[in-house]
Structure formats: C-alpha cells, structure tokens
VEXFI-42650 format. One record per residue (C-alpha): x, y, z; residue number from 0. Coordinates in steps of 0.001 Angstrom, whole numbers, padded with zeros to 6 digits. Layout:
N
{site {X, Y, Z}, NUM}
...
END
This chain:
489
{site {010676, -024660, -008490}, 0}
{site {008363, -023222, -005822}, 1}
{site {009806, -020344, -003785}, 2}
{site {006701, -019417, -001835}, 3}
{site {007178, -015773, -002826}, 4}
{site {005592, -013513, -005433}, 5}
{site {008925, -011957, -006435}, 6}
{site {010672, -014082, -009047}, 7}
{site {013223, -011511, -010176}, 8}
{site {014198, -008516, -008086}, 9}
{site {014035, -005252, -010026}, 10}
{site {017295, -003654, -011144}, 11}
{site {016975, -000763, -008714}, 12}
{site {019764, 001337, -010226}, 13}
{site {018208, 001045, -013687}, 14}
{site {014732, 001849, -012344}, 15}
{site {015996, 005087, -010778}, 16}
{site {017929, 005971, -013919}, 17}
{site {014758, 005539, -015975}, 18}
{site {012659, 007470, -013457}, 19}
{site {015112, 010383, -013419}, 20}
{site {014944, 010436, -017202}, 21}
{site {011127, 010462, -017019}, 22}
{site {010863, 013429, -014663}, 23}
{site {013489, 015398, -016633}, 24}
{site {011218, 015386, -019694}, 25}
{site {008034, 017336, -020436}, 26}
{site {004813, 015704, -019275}, 27}
{site {003256, 013412, -021869}, 28}
{site {-000334, 012525, -021140}, 29}
{site {-003412, 011793, -023245}, 30}
{site {-003846, 014105, -026257}, 31}
{site {-006460, 016762, -025526}, 32}
{site {-008680, 015718, -028435}, 33}
{site {-008620, 012118, -027204}, 34}
{site {-009238, 013178, -023597}, 35}
{site {-012269, 015222, -024656}, 36}
{site {-013575, 012210, -026562}, 37}
{site {-013073, 009935, -023532}, 38}
{site {-014967, 012341, -021295}, 39}
{site {-017944, 012666, -023634}, 40}
{site {-018114, 009245, -025302}, 41}
{site {-017370, 007140, -022236}, 42}
{site {-018001, 009012, -019011}, 43}
{site {-020983, 011120, -020074}, 44}
{site {-022695, 008470, -022212}, 45}
{site {-021686, 005116, -020725}, 46}
{site {-021393, 006103, -017051}, 47}
{site {-024450, 008356, -016704}, 48}
{site {-025949, 006474, -013753}, 49}
{site {-022681, 006692, -011836}, 50}
{site {-022423, 010401, -012625}, 51}
{site {-025931, 010999, -011310}, 52}
{site {-025367, 009032, -008093}, 53}
{site {-022041, 010731, -007343}, 54}
{site {-023662, 014140, -007865}, 55}
{site {-026271, 013161, -005287}, 56}
{site {-023640, 011707, -002941}, 57}
{site {-021709, 014988, -003059}, 58}
{site {-024612, 016637, -001240}, 59}
{site {-024179, 014317, 001743}, 60}
{site {-020555, 013099, 001607}, 61}
{site {-017595, 015524, 001484}, 62}
{site {-016052, 015071, -001949}, 63}
{site {-018728, 012559, -002887}, 64}
{site {-016904, 009421, -001693}, 65}
{site {-015839, 008029, 001660}, 66}
{site {-012391, 006763, 000681}, 67}
{site {-009517, 008249, -001318}, 68}
{site {-009154, 005072, -003401}, 69}
{site {-012549, 005753, -004965}, 70}
{site {-011519, 009077, -006510}, 71}
{site {-011378, 009070, -010278}, 72}
{site {-011215, 011777, -012918}, 73}
{site {-013655, 013217, -013989}, 74}
{site {-015877, 011628, -011327}, 75}
{site {-015844, 008410, -009271}, 76}
{site {-017667, 005408, -010698}, 77}
{site {-020134, 003355, -008674}, 78}
{site {-019317, -000352, -008555}, 79}
{site {-021972, -002962, -007849}, 80}
{site {-020227, -006320, -008294}, 81}
{site {-016762, -007769, -007713}, 82}
{site {-015719, -011243, -008780}, 83}
{site {-012214, -012622, -009178}, 84}
{site {-010334, -010468, -011665}, 85}
{site {-013293, -008279, -012639}, 86}
{site {-015496, -005440, -011444}, 87}
{site {-018863, -004235, -012759}, 88}
{site {-020269, -000724, -012393}, 89}
{site {-023764, 000660, -011950}, 90}
{site {-024122, 001176, -015703}, 91}
{site {-023211, -002443, -016463}, 92}
{site {-019656, -001786, -017684}, 93}
{site {-017098, -004540, -017011}, 94}
{site {-013511, -003872, -015862}, 95}
{site {-010293, -005741, -015155}, 96}
{site {-009544, -005065, -011504}, 97}
{site {-005948, -004045, -010866}, 98}
{site {-006927, -002072, -007763}, 99}
{site {-007911, -005201, -005824}, 100}
{site {-009338, -002971, -003061}, 101}
{site {-005937, -001337, -002612}, 102}
{site {-004084, -004617, -002203}, 103}
{site {-005850, -006950, 000271}, 104}
{site {-007463, -009414, -002138}, 105}
{site {-004588, -011619, -003314}, 106}
{site {-007029, -014432, -004108}, 107}
{site {-009050, -012073, -006295}, 108}
{site {-012189, -010225, -005299}, 109}
{site {-014882, -011954, -003267}, 110}
{site {-013499, -015534, -003446}, 111}
{site {-016330, -018093, -003029}, 112}
{site {-014394, -020325, -000620}, 113}
{site {-013943, -017508, 001897}, 114}
{site {-017423, -016097, 001304}, 115}
{site {-018968, -019456, 002152}, 116}
{site {-017176, -019633, 005511}, 117}
{site {-018009, -016021, 006342}, 118}
{site {-021687, -016615, 005525}, 119}
{site {-021732, -019590, 007894}, 120}
{site {-020317, -017414, 010652}, 121}
{site {-022843, -014644, 009993}, 122}
{site {-025630, -017201, 010305}, 123}
{site {-024403, -018219, 013763}, 124}
{site {-022352, -015612, 015646}, 125}
{site {-023027, -012571, 013522}, 126}
{site {-020342, -009987, 012688}, 127}
{site {-019547, -008777, 016204}, 128}
{site {-020212, -009630, 019849}, 129}
{site {-017545, -007693, 021727}, 130}
{site {-016528, -010990, 023334}, 131}
{site {-013919, -013622, 022520}, 132}
{site {-014397, -015858, 019507}, 133}
{site {-012393, -018906, 018393}, 134}
{site {-011269, -017245, 015147}, 135}
{site {-009280, -014652, 017091}, 136}
{site {-007157, -017568, 018278}, 137}
{site {-007095, -019340, 014909}, 138}
{site {-005947, -016223, 013066}, 139}
{site {-003267, -015369, 015648}, 140}
{site {-001964, -018958, 015596}, 141}
{site {-001836, -018916, 011797}, 142}
{site {000125, -015663, 011664}, 143}
{site {002593, -016869, 014310}, 144}
{site {003023, -020063, 012273}, 145}
{site {003625, -018175, 009011}, 146}
{site {005776, -015207, 010094}, 147}
{site {008980, -016244, 011945}, 148}
{site {009503, -012914, 013740}, 149}
{site {005995, -012935, 015231}, 150}
{site {005583, -014704, 018557}, 151}
{site {002355, -012953, 019492}, 152}
{site {-000266, -011038, 017495}, 153}
{site {-002906, -008512, 018478}, 154}
{site {-005540, -007535, 015958}, 155}
{site {-006605, -003905, 015558}, 156}
{site {-009032, -001954, 013422}, 157}
{site {-006707, -000724, 010668}, 158}
{site {-003129, -000322, 009536}, 159}
{site {-003199, 003245, 010851}, 160}
{site {-004081, 001995, 014340}, 161}
{site {-001409, -000695, 014154}, 162}
{site {001256, 001887, 013251}, 163}
{site {000121, 004040, 016176}, 164}
{site {000367, 001054, 018522}, 165}
{site {003812, 000092, 017218}, 166}
{site {005433, 003413, 018083}, 167}
{site {003822, 003453, 021530}, 168}
{site {005178, -000022, 022203}, 169}
{site {008619, 000996, 020946}, 170}
{site {008754, 003954, 023303}, 171}
{site {007671, 001867, 026271}, 172}
{site {010102, -000945, 025456}, 173}
{site {013165, 001250, 024836}, 174}
{site {012381, 004187, 027143}, 175}
{site {013412, 006418, 024226}, 176}
{site {011468, 009148, 022444}, 177}
{site {012219, 009587, 018749}, 178}
{site {010628, 007766, 015817}, 179}
{site {012489, 007770, 012500}, 180}
{site {010568, 006942, 009338}, 181}
{site {011575, 006600, 005717}, 182}
{site {010806, 009764, 003757}, 183}
{site {007966, 009479, 001248}, 184}
{site {006244, 006670, 003115}, 185}
{site {002634, 006571, 004262}, 186}
{site {002054, 004857, 007595}, 187}
{site {-001543, 005868, 008079}, 188}
{site {-002919, 009236, 009083}, 189}
{site {-002165, 009493, 012804}, 190}
{site {-000683, 012814, 013890}, 191}
{site {002919, 011817, 014637}, 192}
{site {003347, 009784, 011448}, 193}
{site {001840, 012364, 009054}, 194}
{site {005397, 013434, 008331}, 195}
{site {007496, 013142, 005185}, 196}
{site {004514, 011981, 003152}, 197}
{site {004780, 011035, -000543}, 198}
{site {007916, 013100, -001253}, 199}
{site {011062, 012581, 000859}, 200}
{site {012058, 015789, 002578}, 201}
{site {008510, 017137, 002671}, 202}
{site {008439, 016993, 006490}, 203}
{site {005175, 018522, 007750}, 204}
{site {004067, 020176, 004471}, 205}
{site {001129, 017828, 003834}, 206}
{site {000070, 017429, 007458}, 207}
{site {-002773, 019924, 007349}, 208}
{site {-004613, 020209, 010642}, 209}
{site {-001683, 018811, 012651}, 210}
{site {000301, 021249, 014861}, 211}
{site {004001, 021305, 013962}, 212}
{site {004862, 020726, 017622}, 213}
{site {003483, 017186, 017286}, 214}
{site {006536, 016296, 015165}, 215}
{site {009070, 017182, 017853}, 216}
{site {010106, 013520, 018097}, 217}
{site {009551, 012426, 014479}, 218}
{site {012252, 012491, 011800}, 219}
{site {012684, 011100, 008294}, 220}
{site {015551, 009770, 006191}, 221}
{site {015949, 009283, 002448}, 222}
{site {015327, 005839, 000926}, 223}
{site {018479, 003861, 000091}, 224}
{site {020658, 006208, 002158}, 225}
{site {022115, 004419, 005185}, 226}
{site {024424, 007372, 005883}, 227}
{site {021416, 009677, 006209}, 228}
{site {019758, 007252, 008616}, 229}
{site {022915, 006912, 010701}, 230}
{site {023234, 010704, 010915}, 231}
{site {019699, 010977, 012311}, 232}
{site {020338, 008174, 014794}, 233}
{site {023565, 009843, 015959}, 234}
{site {021829, 013192, 016493}, 235}
{site {019023, 011536, 018404}, 236}
{site {021420, 010086, 020991}, 237}
{site {021533, 013545, 022563}, 238}
{site {017803, 014256, 022061}, 239}
{site {016042, 011428, 023870}, 240}
{site {017323, 008513, 021811}, 241}
{site {015586, 006632, 018994}, 242}
{site {012781, 004289, 019975}, 243}
{site {012243, 002843, 016499}, 244}
{site {012905, 003026, 012801}, 245}
{site {009663, 002487, 010877}, 246}
{site {009714, 001497, 007214}, 247}
{site {008092, -000457, 004405}, 248}
{site {010592, -003215, 003552}, 249}
{site {010114, -002853, -000234}, 250}
{site {010286, 000956, -000153}, 251}
{site {007873, 003835, 000455}, 252}
{site {004396, 003817, -001082}, 253}
{site {004433, 000074, -001746}, 254}
{site {007846, 000201, -003364}, 255}
{site {007197, 003173, -005640}, 256}
{site {010733, 004116, -004628}, 257}
{site {012271, 000620, -004632}, 258}
{site {014987, -000288, -002151}, 259}
{site {018316, -001944, -002864}, 260}
{site {017999, -005604, -001984}, 261}
{site {020522, -005369, 000884}, 262}
{site {019193, -002099, 002299}, 263}
{site {016999, -003720, 004963}, 264}
{site {020000, -005579, 006349}, 265}
{site {021825, -002274, 006685}, 266}
{site {018888, -000737, 008575}, 267}
{site {018725, -003779, 010867}, 268}
{site {022415, -003365, 011712}, 269}
{site {022002, 000349, 012474}, 270}
{site {018992, -000316, 014706}, 271}
{site {021047, -002839, 016662}, 272}
{site {023958, -000408, 016903}, 273}
{site {021827, 002434, 018289}, 274}
{site {019401, 000381, 020396}, 275}
{site {016319, 001178, 018321}, 276}
{site {013572, -001250, 017427}, 277}
{site {013075, -002064, 013763}, 278}
{site {009408, -001895, 012767}, 279}
{site {008354, -003245, 009388}, 280}
{site {005135, -001815, 008013}, 281}
{site {003870, -004850, 006107}, 282}
{site {000320, -003607, 005626}, 283}
{site {000735, -004186, 001874}, 284}
{site {003498, -006775, 001742}, 285}
{site {002477, -009236, 004474}, 286}
{site {000854, -012185, 002680}, 287}
{site {001179, -010482, -000729}, 288}
{site {004948, -010744, -001249}, 289}
{site {004754, -014091, 000528}, 290}
{site {003061, -015836, 003429}, 291}
{site {006073, -015021, 005615}, 292}
{site {005896, -011402, 004477}, 293}
{site {008555, -009299, 002799}, 294}
{site {010707, -010005, 005856}, 295}
{site {010688, -013670, 004865}, 296}
{site {011768, -012766, 001337}, 297}
{site {014625, -010518, 002504}, 298}
{site {015597, -012776, 005406}, 299}
{site {015449, -009904, 007913}, 300}
{site {013898, -010133, 011388}, 301}
{site {012130, -006954, 012549}, 302}
{site {011228, -006450, 016198}, 303}
{site {007628, -005492, 015417}, 304}
{site {005491, -005990, 012320}, 305}
{site {002478, -003896, 011345}, 306}
{site {-000285, -005802, 009534}, 307}
{site {-003341, -004692, 007556}, 308}
{site {-005176, -005343, 004282}, 309}
{site {-004664, -009099, 003649}, 310}
{site {-004889, -009820, 007392}, 311}
{site {-008693, -009695, 007078}, 312}
{site {-008872, -011000, 003526}, 313}
{site {-010519, -007893, 002105}, 314}
{site {-013080, -007648, 004894}, 315}
{site {-013256, -004621, 007238}, 316}
{site {-011273, -003972, 010438}, 317}
{site {-008006, -005120, 008904}, 318}
{site {-005090, -004274, 011139}, 319}
{site {-002769, -005780, 013668}, 320}
{site {000588, -005759, 015403}, 321}
{site {002897, -008725, 015850}, 322}
{site {006315, -009280, 017335}, 323}
{site {008415, -010783, 020057}, 324}
{site {006732, -011554, 023389}, 325}
{site {009004, -009137, 025251}, 326}
{site {007512, -006279, 023213}, 327}
{site {003972, -007534, 022705}, 328}
{site {003406, -007610, 026473}, 329}
{site {002902, -003853, 026207}, 330}
{site {-000323, -004354, 024239}, 331}
{site {-001807, -007051, 026468}, 332}
{site {-005518, -006607, 027096}, 333}
{site {-007088, -005999, 030466}, 334}
{site {-006794, -003534, 033332}, 335}
{site {-003439, -001896, 034070}, 336}
{site {-001556, -004052, 036587}, 337}
{site {001752, -002530, 037616}, 338}
{site {003427, -002504, 034197}, 339}
{site {002764, 000459, 031951}, 340}
{site {000897, -000610, 028825}, 341}
{site {000324, 001127, 025504}, 342}
{site {-002996, 002909, 025192}, 343}
{site {-004892, 001059, 022456}, 344}
{site {-008463, -000020, 021847}, 345}
{site {-011129, -000507, 019218}, 346}
{site {-014672, -001853, 019582}, 347}
{site {-014587, -003588, 016187}, 348}
{site {-011041, -004929, 016425}, 349}
{site {-010772, -008727, 016056}, 350}
{site {-014509, -009084, 015452}, 351}
{site {-015564, -012631, 014452}, 352}
{site {-016268, -011606, 010841}, 353}
{site {-012812, -010124, 010179}, 354}
{site {-010946, -012780, 012136}, 355}
{site {-012663, -015640, 010313}, 356}
{site {-012226, -013954, 006929}, 357}
{site {-008520, -013446, 007604}, 358}
{site {-008007, -016999, 008810}, 359}
{site {-009773, -018685, 005893}, 360}
{site {-008091, -016330, 003403}, 361}
{site {-004627, -017266, 004653}, 362}
{site {-005523, -020961, 004619}, 363}
{site {-006802, -020722, 001039}, 364}
{site {-003751, -018726, -000060}, 365}
{site {-001463, -021318, 001448}, 366}
{site {-003334, -024188, -000200}, 367}
{site {-003487, -022595, -003672}, 368}
{site {-000040, -020900, -003714}, 369}
{site {-001844, -017618, -004384}, 370}
{site {001193, -015376, -003789}, 371}
{site {003180, -017142, -006495}, 372}
{site {000272, -017082, -008962}, 373}
{site {-000314, -013382, -008365}, 374}
{site {003428, -012727, -008736}, 375}
{site {003596, -014520, -012092}, 376}
{site {000659, -012411, -013289}, 377}
{site {002548, -009307, -012146}, 378}
{site {005618, -010391, -014091}, 379}
{site {003578, -011039, -017242}, 380}
{site {001822, -007676, -016943}, 381}
{site {005055, -005746, -016331}, 382}
{site {006963, -007387, -019180}, 383}
{site {004033, -006660, -021492}, 384}
{site {003907, -003011, -020411}, 385}
{site {007638, -002638, -020936}, 386}
{site {007237, -003947, -024502}, 387}
{site {004426, -001470, -025174}, 388}
{site {006504, 001409, -023791}, 389}
{site {009324, 000448, -026154}, 390}
{site {006916, -000046, -029067}, 391}
{site {005641, 003532, -028807}, 392}
{site {008981, 005048, -027731}, 393}
{site {007493, 006464, -024545}, 394}
{site {009504, 007653, -021505}, 395}
{site {007231, 005686, -019157}, 396}
{site {008665, 003277, -016569}, 397}
{site {007204, -000107, -015609}, 398}
{site {008633, -002349, -012886}, 399}
{site {007269, -004679, -010235}, 400}
{site {007907, -006430, -006967}, 401}
{site {005918, -009561, -007691}, 402}
{site {002209, -008740, -007678}, 403}
{site {002868, -005082, -006835}, 404}
{site {003267, -003379, -010216}, 405}
{site {004234, 000202, -010983}, 406}
{site {003490, 002095, -014179}, 407}
{site {005002, 005562, -013923}, 408}
{site {003925, 007892, -016725}, 409}
{site {004782, 011225, -015074}, 410}
{site {006782, 010276, -011965}, 411}
{site {004811, 012513, -009605}, 412}
{site {005999, 010742, -006474}, 413}
{site {009622, 010612, -007617}, 414}
{site {010163, 014342, -007220}, 415}
{site {012328, 015352, -004276}, 416}
{site {012195, 018248, -001876}, 417}
{site {015530, 019764, -000866}, 418}
{site {014963, 021384, 002511}, 419}
{site {018416, 023037, 002306}, 420}
{site {017264, 024877, -000823}, 421}
{site {013983, 025999, 000715}, 422}
{site {013360, 028492, -002091}, 423}
{site {012832, 025574, -004508}, 424}
{site {010153, 023840, -002439}, 425}
{site {007203, 025836, -003773}, 426}
{site {008226, 025110, -007375}, 427}
{site {008611, 021386, -006639}, 428}
{site {005172, 021165, -005047}, 429}
{site {003664, 023064, -007995}, 430}
{site {005318, 020626, -010408}, 431}
{site {003957, 017719, -008369}, 432}
{site {000408, 019081, -008733}, 433}
{site {000801, 019415, -012521}, 434}
{site {002078, 015875, -012795}, 435}
{site {-000652, 014588, -010507}, 436}
{site {-003316, 016013, -012842}, 437}
{site {-001666, 014322, -015829}, 438}
{site {-001599, 011077, -013855}, 439}
{site {-005327, 011474, -013139}, 440}
{site {-006003, 011846, -016853}, 441}
{site {-004050, 008658, -017560}, 442}
{site {-006092, 006916, -014876}, 443}
{site {-009307, 008133, -016506}, 444}
{site {-008140, 006801, -019878}, 445}
{site {-007321, 003411, -018341}, 446}
{site {-010745, 003275, -016705}, 447}
{site {-012457, 004088, -020004}, 448}
{site {-010667, 001058, -021471}, 449}
{site {-011940, -001128, -018639}, 450}
{site {-008777, -001030, -016505}, 451}
{site {-009111, -000131, -012822}, 452}
{site {-005787, 001034, -011342}, 453}
{site {-004630, 002759, -008180}, 454}
{site {-004293, 006447, -009087}, 455}
{site {-003217, 005545, -012619}, 456}
{site {000246, 004484, -011464}, 457}
{site {000024, 001302, -009378}, 458}
{site {-001530, -002061, -010140}, 459}
{site {-002052, -005079, -007911}, 460}
{site {-002388, -008465, -009566}, 461}
{site {-004123, -011424, -007972}, 462}
{site {-004264, -015190, -008299}, 463}
{site {-007412, -014681, -010401}, 464}
{site {-005390, -012973, -013151}, 465}
{site {-004956, -015754, -015674}, 466}
{site {-002724, -015395, -018741}, 467}
{site {-005873, -014613, -020742}, 468}
{site {-006836, -011796, -018352}, 469}
{site {-003361, -010247, -018520}, 470}
{site {-003210, -010531, -022314}, 471}
{site {-006621, -008840, -022548}, 472}
{site {-005387, -006071, -020244}, 473}
{site {-002295, -005477, -022368}, 474}
{site {-004437, -004981, -025475}, 475}
{site {-006355, -002336, -023553}, 476}
{site {-003162, -000607, -022394}, 477}
{site {-001993, -000647, -026013}, 478}
{site {-005086, 001315, -027052}, 479}
{site {-004466, 003879, -024287}, 480}
{site {-000810, 004370, -025192}, 481}
{site {-001823, 005079, -028796}, 482}
{site {-003624, 008174, -027485}, 483}
{site {-000604, 009686, -025721}, 484}
{site {000828, 012983, -026945}, 485}
{site {003576, 012428, -029520}, 486}
{site {002503, 008918, -030499}, 487}
{site {001687, 008672, -034216}, 488}
END
C-alpha cells in the first residue's frame, strides 16, 4: 500500500534514547590504531594522492582548504569529479556509494538525467539568471502550494539560512512580539540570532563565536521532547515582550539525531496556540524527503510558516524559501514599502531561472516516480542491515532512521547534554564532545576508505537510486569497517 511517505515504521524513541544513553556511558570505541594507521597510509596516501596534492594547494587560497563544512574529511578532504545516481567518483578514480547526497537535497539520486536535460534546455535559452521574472518561479510556487497543505503562498530565497532569518522577521511583524524560542541542539543556519543552542541542548551561546551575547536577548531554547520546558519559557516570555514564534525541525534537531516522540509536534502546536506564538517548521531537510507534503504532512500538523531549502532546488544552488498562510506571507511581498511594514529580505540570486526550473522538475519527477517511498525503503534496508551488524559484533553502536534519513551513532557526540545549572561541568562536557568528535572523524575516514561517503561519519541519506544491490554492497563494506573496531576479534 502506498503511503506517499518515506517513513514506514516510526522509530521506538524511548528505546533509541535508552540505547544512546548506554552508548555515551561507555568508553569510546573507534578504529584500532594499527588499522587506522594502515588506512591512512594504504588508502589515503597511496590511493588518494591527487586529492591530497590539490587540497594542499587549495589550503593556500581557501581557509581550511574547502569552501563548505560538508567537504571536511579526516585526514584530508577528497576531491570529487563525478556524481551519478547512487555513486561518486574522486580525482584519483576511486568509486564510492554516496550516502551524503549533497547533505540531503538529492532524493532522486545525484545528477538525475531527467532534470539535467530540462536544466540544460533552460541554460541554452534564458541562462542561469536575469534578475527578472521567469515562468518557473510561478511553476515552482504553484507546485509547492499544491503539495504542502499549510502553504498558501511561497517566496523563494537563496538558502535555508536566509529563509530562517525571514521567518523570524515575519513572525515578529505578524504577532508584534519579540522572543524566538528554538529547540535546543538544532541548527537553523548561521544567522546571528539563531546561532544559539547549537548541537548540544543547553549550550546557549557557547558555539556562537563572533556573535555578541547581546544579540541573544530575545532568543531562548528548550529541550527536545520536553513540553513542560517549552511551556515554562513561553510563560516567562509573557512578561518579557511575548513569544513571536517557536522554531523547530519536526523530526528533531540535527535532522532527527535527537528523535521526537510522535505526538510531540501536536503538543507544541497546542502551546503555540495557547500563548499566541507562530509555529515555524524548519523543513529544510524534511520537506520533499520525508514526503511531498513534508514532515508536517506525515505528522498531520499545520505550522504557520514553513522554511524550505535543499530539495526545493533539486540539488542546484540558491535553495531556500519561505511558505505559509497569506496573512503572514504578505510581510515578505516584493516591491517598494507601501504603508504596511514589511520584513527586510533580499537576494540577487534568489528564485533565479536555473534553481526554480531545477526545483520544479525535481518535484515533478519525484511525484511521478514515488521517489520518497523508494528512498525510504532503502533507508529501512540499510538501517536493519546496520543493526544486524552491530549485534553480530556486539558493538554499543546505535542505528535508527526516519525513512531516508539514517543515523549511525558510534560515539554519540551530539547526544551529550549541557546542564547550565551545574556550570562547573560544562567545560568537561565540551572536552568530552571534542574527544568523541575526533573518534567520529576516524570512523568517517574508515567508511570513506571502504567507498562509503557519509555525513560526518554519523548520518546517511538514502535516495531513490539506492537499489537493493547498492544497499547490500554498502552493508558488506560496513561489515569490513566494523571488523576493525577496538575490541572486535
């Protein structure tokens, strides 16, 4: 039976947290040192020499050697020259199974021919950008309004970061209130006011380097799965300018790394209604990956505003947008100010013909081929296989998924918690996080050496291009990596 969604079975959230707590209570188990040394010399030094040379040169002109955090890899980033479906190829000719999928936007698989053909036709006529209106702006907006019930109007922007910025400006204008409450541990882009409570709940401003603390005067966080904590913040805010919006990822922070109870979103919706705050869903990852109606369609919850990114441009650049009810979207209408105060937004490359067409044809192709469901089944097959391998080698690792968004926690770096009331423990927690992050990087390097591209060694996105054969091949590769973990004989 077709559901239209990638999630076939919701994870047992209580069990996931129980397993994760067990993981982080144990000593770190990463790749054995002898095996790690062998990986570095036999694979990276010998089989990735051209990448190593290019990254060394790039480091002279690019801070850190790469332009995007996703490209970081231990011991050095690899240079990729070809992407096709489920696979990537690097400068040295090595072939990989692609579970990064550009960080999530390519649900059809990388560089799908059907979309590429349409984009090429557009490039041969209009070109990538004119600064003027193009029909695909309309086609994409119409398609999104058709697919996502809560969206009556859509405005495209340059990135998910920009869309998050726009959403909180709209919320403040619409409600005449000041405070923004976000879920702790979530990443909503890198704008000043939202660089708060990143990665670890309770971390507040600790990772917001370069941002004055005063910027967070009207930003607060609450712990995932804790409606009482959210209500407490909302109550306090009544006497401090009110709450304009609650901003959250509907599957949980960091693409569901901390999964949410299935009924949690409904509880947040009720609290927003009670306190007169807008509910903003950040669906940069989940919109059109969990399903064509987004995670909100899966949960049956109607947010007031929805932030889009990634899939909205089908893996092409300038992927971002904001959608919602007309009464709120009027605050981002284009044109000169005319009486009504409007949110300050812009972007020369926003809604360019290239990105708009790519997004439109991607959504059409996904709808036609049931790509979300195919990607979700691949995610299920991968996760079940990983769970069997974890059991086979008696490892403390944790694997779970929300459809095509798969998590493989080997050290649980992002599951640590900061207790602001016990401030003397914060330094130790952050130090532990750094140790675990390094171990996670080593696992990621071992996966890469086996031809498995992951996101930071702990998250994997499956696509419709991941056939049973591709997943079975991947599991054999994971098996070889797990054999190299400390304590496995």
